[in-house]
FIRONU-296574 format. One record per residue: residue number from 1; residue in three letters; chain; x, y, z of N, C-alpha, C in turn. Coordinates in nm, 3 decimals, decimal comma. Layout:
N
R  nr rest kette     n.X     n.Y     n.Z    ca.X    ca.Y    ca.Z     c.X     c.Y     c.Z
R NUM  ala     A       X       Y       Z       X       Y       Z       X       Y       Z
...
***
This chain:
79
R  nr rest kette     n.X     n.Y     n.Z    ca.X    ca.Y    ca.Z     c.X     c.Y     c.Z
R   1  met     A  10,716  10,218  13,610  10,743  10,102  13,516  10,634  10,079  13,490
R   2  met     A  10,638  10,035  13,358  10,488   9,974  13,311  10,507   9,804  13,339
R   3  thr     A  10,348   9,808  13,348  10,324   9,667  13,365  10,336   9,600  13,196
R   4  leu     A  10,332   9,455  13,235  10,311   9,374  13,117  10,214   9,401  13,028
R   5  ser     A  10,117   9,399  13,030   9,988   9,437  12,991   9,977   9,584  12,908
R   6  glu     A  10,045   9,664  12,988  10,056   9,808  12,960  10,169   9,819  12,823
R   7  his     A  10,264   9,751  12,840  10,365   9,726  12,744  10,326   9,673  12,590
R   8  ile     A  10,274   9,582  12,620  10,160   9,488  12,538  10,061   9,590  12,444
R   9  lys     A  10,002   9,654  12,540   9,920   9,761  12,468   9,972   9,840  12,353
R  10  gln     A  10,087   9,912  12,410  10,186  10,002  12,362  10,211   9,935  12,213
R  11  lys     A  10,278   9,817  12,229  10,328   9,750  12,137  10,234   9,742  12,007
R  12  arg     A  10,101   9,694  12,072   9,983   9,701  11,956   9,967   9,831  11,879
R  13  lys     A   9,973   9,927  11,947   9,919  10,076  11,926  10,043  10,102  11,793
R  14  lys     A  10,139  10,069  11,852  10,258  10,104  11,735  10,262  10,033  11,627
R  15  asn     A  10,217   9,899  11,616  10,210   9,809  11,534  10,097   9,863  11,433
R  16  gly     A   9,982   9,888  11,521   9,865   9,961  11,437   9,734   9,822  11,383
R  17  phe     A   9,776   9,707  11,412   9,692   9,625  11,381   9,672   9,524  11,480
R  18  asp     A   9,549   9,518  11,548   9,489   9,423  11,645   9,337   9,390  11,611
R  19  arg     A   9,296   9,294  11,696   9,161   9,265  11,695   9,055   9,371  11,679
R  20  asn     A   9,087   9,440  11,739   8,994   9,561  11,770   9,011   9,671  11,607
R  21  thr     A   9,115   9,682  11,545   9,121   9,757  11,475   9,042   9,689  11,336
R  22  phe     A   9,095   9,543  11,354   8,985   9,486  11,248   8,836   9,493  11,255
R  23  met     A   8,787   9,464  11,371   8,647   9,505  11,414   8,600   9,625  11,372
R  24  lys     A   8,670   9,760  11,436   8,631   9,874  11,381   8,623   9,878  11,237
R  25  ala     A   8,715   9,857  11,139   8,696   9,847  11,047   8,604   9,780  10,977
R  26  phe     A   8,568   9,618  11,021   8,447   9,595  10,937   8,296   9,642  10,980
R  27  thr     A   8,287   9,678  11,126   8,187   9,691  11,156   8,150   9,848  11,077
R  28  gln     A   8,246   9,936  11,052   8,243  10,062  10,991   8,205  10,050  10,867
R  29  ser     A   8,237   9,907  10,804   8,186   9,881  10,643   8,057   9,821  10,628
R  30  gly     A   7,990   9,798  10,734   7,844   9,721  10,756   7,867   9,601  10,774
R  31  ile     A   7,948   9,534  10,825   8,002   9,383  10,823   7,938   9,344  10,948
R  32  pro     A   7,844   9,260  10,987   7,790   9,242  11,123   7,889   9,165  11,208
R  33  val     A   7,900   9,203  11,354   8,017   9,156  11,417   8,034   8,983  11,431
R  34  ala     A   7,918   8,927  11,421   7,922   8,780  11,401   8,023   8,736  11,263
R  35  val     A   7,982   8,784  11,162   8,066   8,797  11,039   8,198   8,806  11,039
R  36  ala     A   8,232   8,920  11,107   8,367   8,976  11,121   8,438   8,858  11,221
R  37  asp     A   8,386   8,821  11,304   8,468   8,749  11,392   8,491   8,596  11,347
R  38  lys     A   8,414   8,576  11,245   8,423   8,433  11,169   8,559   8,499  11,070
R  39  met     A   8,545   8,606  11,022   8,654   8,621  10,902   8,800   8,624  10,984
R  40  ile     A   8,764   8,693  11,099   8,915   8,672  11,156   8,957   8,548  11,211
R  41  glu     A   8,862   8,462  11,280   8,913   8,320  11,282   8,939   8,233  11,154
R  42  arg     A   8,893   8,247  11,018   8,926   8,221  10,898   9,087   8,268  10,850
R  43  met     A   9,096   8,386  10,868   9,210   8,456  10,852   9,347   8,367  10,920
R  44  lys     A   9,280   8,320  11,067   9,372   8,262  11,150   9,411   8,103  11,095
R  45  gly     A   9,298   8,046  11,085   9,298   7,916  11,021   9,362   7,898  10,910
R  46  asn     A   9,397   8,001  10,827   9,453   8,009  10,684   9,592   8,043  10,703
R  47  leu     A   9,663   8,022  10,810   9,780   8,049  10,835   9,906   7,939  10,751
R  48  pro     A   9,847   7,805  10,751   9,958   7,730  10,649   9,940   7,744  10,537
R  49  ile     A   9,820   7,833  10,450   9,833   7,862  10,339   9,926   7,962  10,307
R  50  trp     A   9,906   8,059  10,388   9,999   8,194  10,376  10,157   8,146  10,372
R  51  glu     A  10,178   8,042  10,485  10,319   8,014  10,466  10,375   7,920  10,374
R  52  glu     A  10,301   7,840  10,299  10,307   7,774  10,192  10,357   7,907  10,097
R  53  leu     A  10,233   7,996  10,067  10,275   8,099   9,963  10,419   8,152   9,966
R  54  ile     A  10,429   8,161  10,103  10,566   8,233  10,103  10,692   8,158  10,076
R  55  ser     A  10,684   8,017  10,114  10,792   7,931  10,087  10,800   7,933   9,958
R  56  gln     A  10,704   7,957   9,871  10,679   7,909   9,737  10,753   8,064   9,648
R  57  ser     A  10,777   8,145   9,739  10,775   8,296   9,662  10,933   8,297   9,617
R  58  phe     A  10,978   8,391   9,562  11,094   8,423   9,534  11,190   8,484   9,615
R  59  leu     A  11,146   8,504   9,729  11,241   8,599   9,815  11,343   8,487   9,875
R  60  pro     A  11,457   8,553   9,907  11,558   8,483   9,967  11,525   8,397  10,090
R  61  asp     A  11,569   8,296  10,158  11,531   8,205  10,220  11,529   8,283  10,386
R  62  lys     A  11,614   8,374  10,376  11,616   8,450  10,505  11,491   8,533  10,537
R  63  met     A  11,430   8,596  10,416  11,344   8,666  10,441  11,190   8,573  10,433
R  64  lys     A  11,220   8,470  10,389  11,090   8,426  10,384  11,053   8,335  10,530
R  65  ala     A  11,192   8,314  10,593  11,184   8,279  10,740  11,122   8,405  10,792
R  66  gly     A  11,176   8,506  10,786  11,110   8,642  10,874  10,984   8,641  10,883
R  67  tyr     A  10,937   8,652  10,738  10,799   8,708  10,693  10,692   8,555  10,764
R  68  cys     A  10,772   8,453  10,747  10,672   8,360  10,829  10,671   8,367  10,974
R  69  his     A  10,780   8,403  11,059  10,804   8,398  11,205  10,682   8,567  11,236
R  70  leu     A  10,695   8,666  11,128  10,602   8,764  11,181  10,485   8,771  11,149
R  71  leu     A  10,431   8,696  11,073  10,303   8,658  11,078  10,238   8,553  11,174
R  72  arg     A  10,323   8,439  11,226  10,291   8,379  11,320  10,283   8,455  11,447
R  73  lys     A  10,368   8,531  11,475  10,370   8,638  11,572  10,261   8,684  11,581
R  74  arg     A  10,192   8,792  11,471  10,108   8,851  11,472   9,951   8,792  11,492
R  75  ile     A   9,964   8,695  11,409   9,862   8,625  11,461   9,821   8,587  11,588
R  76  arg     A   9,925   8,535  11,641   9,921   8,470  11,789   9,898   8,563  11,905
R  77  leu     A   9,945   8,706  11,869   9,958   8,814  11,955   9,839   8,889  11,936
R  78  gln     A   9,796   8,920  11,794   9,693   9,018  11,795   9,557   9,015  11,746
R  79  leu     A   9,570   8,874  11,690   9,409   8,838  11,642   9,383   8,733  11,749
***
């Protein structure tokens, strides 16, 4: 039986994007670690802006709610 942390790690691998994925991409692009950390924190800080953009989109309300939920979940769990 898997532990909770093993389950979370497996889910992250399945989704493909976590903090390490972003850090690897940034550093391979020549972006210093300190700058990459600030970029990730800025992404997290812009969540209300993303939610506002989603709410103003032409998507059906159910899809808007789904995208906002997914965005909050991924930012909270993976970044």
